[in-house]
C-alpha positions in Angstrom: -2.9 -23.0 19.3 0.3 -21.3 18.2 0.5 -18.3 20.5 4.3 -18.3 20.4 5.0 -18.9 16.7 8.0 -16.9 15.6 8.9 -16.1 19.2 11.9 -17.3 21.4 11.5 -18.3 25.0 14.4 -18.7 27.5 13.8 -21.1 30.4 16.1 -21.6 33.4 15.7 -24.7 35.4 14.3 -26.4 32.3 14.9 -30.0 33.2 12.9 -30.2 36.5 9.3 -31.1 36.7 7.8 -27.7 36.1 10.6 -26.6 33.8 10.2 -29.7 31.6 6.5 -29.3 31.2 6.9 -25.5 30.6 9.3 -26.2 27.8 7.0 -28.7 26.2 4.1 -26.3 26.4 5.9 -23.4 24.8 7.3 -25.7 22.1 3.9 -27.1 21.3 2.7 -23.5 20.9 5.3 -22.8 18.3 8.1 -21.2 20.3 11.9 -21.6 19.7 13.5 -22.5 23.0 16.7 -21.5 24.8 17.0 -24.0 27.7 19.3 -23.4 30.6 20.2 -25.9 33.3 23.1 -27.6 35.2 22.7 -31.1 34.0 24.3 -31.6 30.5 22.9 -35.1 29.9 19.3 -34.1 30.9 19.6 -30.9 28.7 20.7 -32.9 25.7 17.9 -35.5 26.2 15.4 -32.7 26.6 16.5 -31.1 23.3 16.4 -34.4 21.5 12.9 -35.2 22.8 11.6 -31.8 21.8 13.1 -31.7 18.3 14.1 -28.7 16.1 14.2 -25.2 17.4 15.9 -25.8 20.7 19.2 -24.4 21.9 20.7 -25.5 25.2 23.2 -23.8 27.6 24.9 -25.4 30.6 25.0 -22.9 33.4 24.6 -22.4 37.2 22.1 -19.6 37.4 23.9 -18.1 40.4 27.1 -17.7 38.4 27.2 -14.2 36.9 30.0 -15.1 34.5 28.0 -18.0 33.1 24.9 -15.8 32.6 27.1 -13.2 30.8 28.4 -15.9 28.6 24.9 -17.1 27.6 23.7 -13.6 26.8 26.9 -12.8 24.9 26.3 -15.9 22.7 22.6 -14.9 22.2 23.8 -11.5 21.0 26.4 -13.1 18.7 23.6 -15.2 17.1 21.5 -12.0 17.0 18.7 -13.8 18.8 15.9 -11.9 20.5 14.2 -13.3 23.6 10.5 -12.6 23.6 9.8 -14.5 26.9 12.0 -15.3 29.8 10.8 -17.9 32.4 13.0 -17.8 35.5 12.2 -21.2 37.0 15.5 -22.5 38.4 15.3 -23.0 42.2 16.2 -25.2 45.1 14.3 -26.2 48.2 17.4 -26.4 50.3 17.7 -28.3 53.6 14.4 -29.4 55.2 15.0 -28.4 58.8 14.1 -26.0 61.6 15.8 -22.6 61.5 18.3 -23.5 64.3 19.3 -26.6 62.5 20.1 -24.7 59.3 23.8 -23.9 58.7 24.5 -20.5 57.2 25.9 -22.3 54.2 22.4 -23.9 53.7 20.8 -20.5 53.8 23.3 -18.9 51.5 22.9 -21.6 48.8 19.2 -21.2 48.7 19.4 -17.5 48.4 22.2 -17.8 45.8 20.0 -19.9 43.5 16.5 -18.6 44.2 17.3 -14.8 44.6 20.7 -14.0 43.2 20.0 -16.3 40.3 16.7 -14.6 39.5 18.3 -11.1 39.9 21.2 -12.0 37.5 19.0 -13.4 34.8 16.3 -10.8 35.2 18.9 -8.1 34.8 20.2 -9.7 31.6 16.7 -10.1 30.2 15.6 -6.6 31.1 18.7 -5.2 29.3 18.0 -7.2 26.2 14.2 -6.5 26.2 14.7 -2.8 26.6 16.8 -2.8 23.4 14.0 -4.8 21.7 11.2 -2.6 23.0 9.1 -5.5 24.4 9.2 -8.8 26.3 7.6 -10.8 29.1 9.4 -12.3 32.1 7.7 -14.8 34.3 9.3 -15.9 37.6 8.4 -19.1 39.5 7.8 -18.1 43.1 5.7 -20.2 45.5 2.8 -20.0 48.0 5.8 -20.1 50.5 6.5 -16.6 49.2 3.1 -15.5 50.6 3.2 -17.1 54.0 5.6 -18.9 56.3 6.7 -22.5 55.7 7.7 -24.7 58.6 11.2 -26.3 58.1 11.6 -24.3 54.9 12.6 -20.8 56.3 15.4 -20.1 53.8 13.2 -21.3 50.9 10.2 -19.2 52.1 12.5 -16.1 52.6 13.9 -16.5 49.1 10.4 -16.7 47.5 9.3 -13.6 49.4 12.3 -11.8 48.1 11.6 -12.9 44.5 8.2 -11.2 44.7 9.9 -7.9 45.5 12.1 -8.3 42.5 9.1 -9.0 40.3 7.1 -6.0 41.5 10.1 -3.7 41.1 11.0 -5.0 37.6 7.4 -4.6 36.5 7.4 -0.9 37.4 10.7 -0.3 35.8 9.9 -2.3 32.6 6.4 -1.1 32.0 7.3 2.1 29.9 9.3 -0.1 27.5 6.6 -2.7 27.1 8.2 -5.3 29.4 5.8 -7.3 31.5 7.0 -9.1 34.7 4.9 -11.5 36.7 5.2 -14.3 39.2 3.4 -17.6 39.4 3.0 -19.0 42.9 2.5 -22.8 42.9 1.3 -24.6 46.0 2.1 -28.3 46.4 2.8 -29.7 43.0 3.7 -33.3 42.2 7.4 -32.9 41.4 10.8 -34.2 42.7 11.2 -31.1 44.7 7.8 -31.6 46.4 8.7 -35.2 47.2 11.9 -34.1 48.8 10.1 -31.5 50.9 7.5 -34.0 52.0 10.0 -36.7 52.7 12.0 -34.3 54.9 8.9 -33.7 57.1 8.1 -37.4 57.8 7.0 -40.6 56.1 6.4 -39.6 52.5 3.0 -41.0 51.7 1.6 -40.0 55.1 2.7 -36.5 54.7 1.4 -36.3 51.1 -2.0 -37.6 52.2 -2.2 -35.1 55.0 -1.0 -32.2 52.9 -3.4 -33.0 50.1 -6.3 -32.9 52.5 -5.2 -29.4 53.6 -5.8 -28.2 50.1 -9.4 -27.2 49.5 -9.4 -29.0 46.1 -8.0 -32.1 48.0 -5.1 -32.8 45.7 -1.7 -31.6 44.6 -1.3 -29.7 41.4 0.5 -31.0 38.3 3.5 -29.5 36.4 1.3 -29.3 33.3 -1.2 -27.0 35.2 1.6 -24.7 36.2 3.0 -24.7 32.7 -0.4 -23.7 31.3 -0.5 -20.7 33.6 3.1 -19.7 32.8 2.3 -19.8 29.1 -0.9 -17.8 29.6 0.7 -15.0 31.7 3.7 -14.9 29.2 1.4 -14.5 26.2 -0.3 -11.6 24.5 -3.5 -12.8 26.0 -2.2 -11.2 29.3 -1.0 -8.1 27.6 -2.3 -5.7 30.3 -1.0 -7.8 33.3 2.3 -6.9 35.0 3.5 -7.0 38.6 1.0 -9.7 39.5 1.4 -12.8 41.6 -0.8 -15.6 40.4 -1.5 -18.6 42.8 -1.9 -22.1 41.5 -2.7 -23.8 44.8 -6.1 -25.3 44.8 -7.4 -22.6 47.2 -4.7 -23.3 49.8 -3.8 -19.7 50.5 -7.4 -18.5 50.3 -8.3 -21.3 52.8 -5.7 -20.0 55.3 -6.8 -16.4 55.0 
């Protein structure tokens, strides 16, 4: 299926577990890719593995000047962006609120909220000029409920949903759709770091998986499939939505 043939997709945080699978999914469906991340060697390896039709940009998503440089280069190349996937994020320090330094909180908010705001603004500006586009933001089930030892992360993911809903309202008249995907526990490096911060890794993962109604963690490929769907024309009347990929976790706690 080539739902994105002739289209260009920009992905931030492209070298992480979910970002990597999302890039593979879009590329397999015919998209040209613009990949943004902090690790130059991983970006180059990703581009080589994917093959033709991939442009890479080294940037800290929280750096407004870096984002401006990327969008200026895209304009110079006269590239349109049909889909933006704002996936870059950090879990931050795994600790109780009183054990978190203000610097820990600020870094999480800088990447997870400021970063989304900066790149969303750039994409909205570009897509208004085009007259269409889709933006999908990676939030989390931690953006729908509290998360022990992850207060800055949870706060940041709640904030992201406010940005998504506001952007969806603002972009709708110009044919710009904005949605969020909210993964629960997914087997990635980030999830391993969170689980390890809460105790012995395997023990925590076993206990956490049992708390999910489907009795397992999700996979990056499952999240990538949802991102591709909600970003495609198959979801042309969907905007301002938050879609959970959590094996029933949030429903089970309702």
